[in-house]
C-alpha positions as CSV (number, residue, x, y, z in Angstrom):
1,M,129.2,101.1,119.5
2,A,126.0,99.5,118.4
3,T,125.7,95.7,118.2
4,A,124.2,95.3,114.7
5,D,126.5,95.4,111.7
6,N,126.7,98.2,109.1
7,T,124.8,96.1,106.6
8,N,121.8,95.9,108.8
9,F,121.9,99.7,109.4
10,E,121.6,100.1,105.7
11,N,118.6,97.7,105.7
12,V,117.0,99.7,108.5
13,L,117.5,103.0,106.7
14,I,116.1,101.5,103.5
15,A,113.1,100.1,105.4
16,L,112.4,103.4,107.1
17,A,112.7,105.4,103.9
18,D,109.3,104.2,102.8
19,P,106.3,106.1,104.3
20,T,104.0,103.1,104.3
21,R,106.5,101.0,106.2
22,R,106.9,103.8,108.8
23,E,103.1,103.9,109.1
24,L,103.0,100.2,109.6
25,L,105.7,100.3,112.2
26,D,103.8,103.1,114.0
27,L,100.6,101.1,113.9
28,I,102.3,98.0,115.3
29,A,103.9,100.0,118.1
30,L,100.6,101.6,118.9
31,R,98.8,98.3,119.1
32,G,101.5,96.3,120.7
33,Q,101.2,93.6,118.0
34,A,99.2,93.2,114.8
35,T,98.4,90.9,112.0
36,A,98.8,91.8,108.3
37,T,95.1,91.6,107.9
38,A,94.4,94.0,110.7
39,L,97.1,96.4,109.4
40,A,95.7,96.3,105.9
41,T,92.4,97.7,107.2
42,A,94.3,100.7,108.5
43,V,96.4,101.6,105.5
44,T,95.7,102.4,101.8
45,V,97.6,99.4,100.3
46,S,96.4,95.8,99.9
47,R,97.0,93.1,102.3
48,Q,99.5,91.6,99.9
49,A,101.4,94.9,99.8
50,V,101.3,95.0,103.6
51,V,102.9,91.5,103.8
52,K,105.7,92.6,101.4
53,H,106.3,95.7,103.6
54,L,106.3,93.6,106.7
55,T,108.9,91.2,105.2
56,I,111.2,94.2,104.6
57,L,110.7,95.4,108.1
58,K,111.3,91.9,109.4
59,D,114.5,91.5,107.3
60,A,115.7,94.8,108.8
61,K,115.0,93.3,112.2
62,L,112.6,96.2,113.0
63,V,109.7,93.7,113.6
64,S,109.5,90.1,114.6
65,S,106.7,87.7,113.9
66,N,105.0,85.0,115.9
67,R,102.6,82.4,114.6
68,V,99.5,81.9,116.8
69,G,97.2,79.4,115.2
70,R,96.6,80.5,111.6
71,E,97.6,84.1,112.3
72,V,101.0,85.7,112.1
73,R,101.4,88.5,114.6
74,Y,104.0,91.2,114.3
75,K,105.6,93.3,117.0
76,V,108.2,96.0,117.0
77,C,111.8,95.2,117.9
78,P,113.0,98.4,119.6
79,Q,116.6,97.2,120.1
80,Q,117.2,97.6,116.3
81,L,115.9,101.1,116.3
82,S,118.0,101.9,119.3
83,S,121.2,100.4,117.8
84,T,120.6,102.4,114.5
85,A,120.0,105.6,116.4
86,E,123.2,105.1,118.4
87,W,125.1,104.4,115.2
88,M,123.7,107.6,113.6
89,E,124.6,109.6,116.7
90,N,128.2,108.3,116.6
91,L,128.4,109.1,112.9
92,A,127.2,112.6,113.5
93,A,129.7,113.1,116.3
94,D,132.5,111.9,114.0
95,W,131.5,114.4,111.4
96,D,131.2,117.2,114.0
97,R,134.8,116.5,115.1
98,K,136.0,116.5,111.5
99,L,134.2,119.8,110.7
100,D,135.6,121.4,113.9
101,W,139.1,120.3,112.8
102,I,138.6,121.8,109.3
103,K,137.3,125.0,110.9
104,R,140.3,125.3,113.2
105,M,142.7,124.7,110.3
106,A,141.0,127.3,108.2
107,E,141.1,129.9,111.0
108,D,144.8,129.3,111.7
């Protein structure tokens, strides 16, 4: 099973539920790394809003930050996405098994 706990899966799903955060995550992945200032020029929200969104992404462990001089650079943490996807696949498989059992019971 995945290495992150269920609480963080919830944080990941909450973080990914917002279209602006998904857009920021895509932009960071595309660029390799990015600052809040650079990201703010590519989206329709203010730099302050970008920073708030990045904080949520960071709390969900979807991005990490690194200070270089006066800049804070963000990069995607693919392991968290992989862990969450694995958790979702396992959850779906559990439901498939339960639904198959219900179907068999109804047909008998």
